[in-house]
C-alpha angles and dihedrals in degrees: 000000000000120000135180112241098223126198103223140145092272095055094048092049092049094046089049096040091233132134097203127051094220090062093061113098104158130015131195116205107152120158096004093134089240109174101166138039130215091217092183094062092055098075089070089070097075096156096045104124102164137032132179108204098155119151097023132095104262129133123214091238091063091066095055089115089066096091098175095049113137102157129040131173111197096153113151094015 
């Protein structure tokens, strides 16, 4: 069975071991086979200033709802 690995709020909370989006400051999600983004979920992460999405298939424009973002690793995307 094929499935789309989706970057959404649940994945970010799980990866960062947080229960509330406003508690997430930095998130590491390298090599997760992410190929799509639930862009509408990202605006809840108002304090997220850094994200590592290296070795996935994510485009920078898909992260536009992360308004506080200062550091992005999209190498090998």
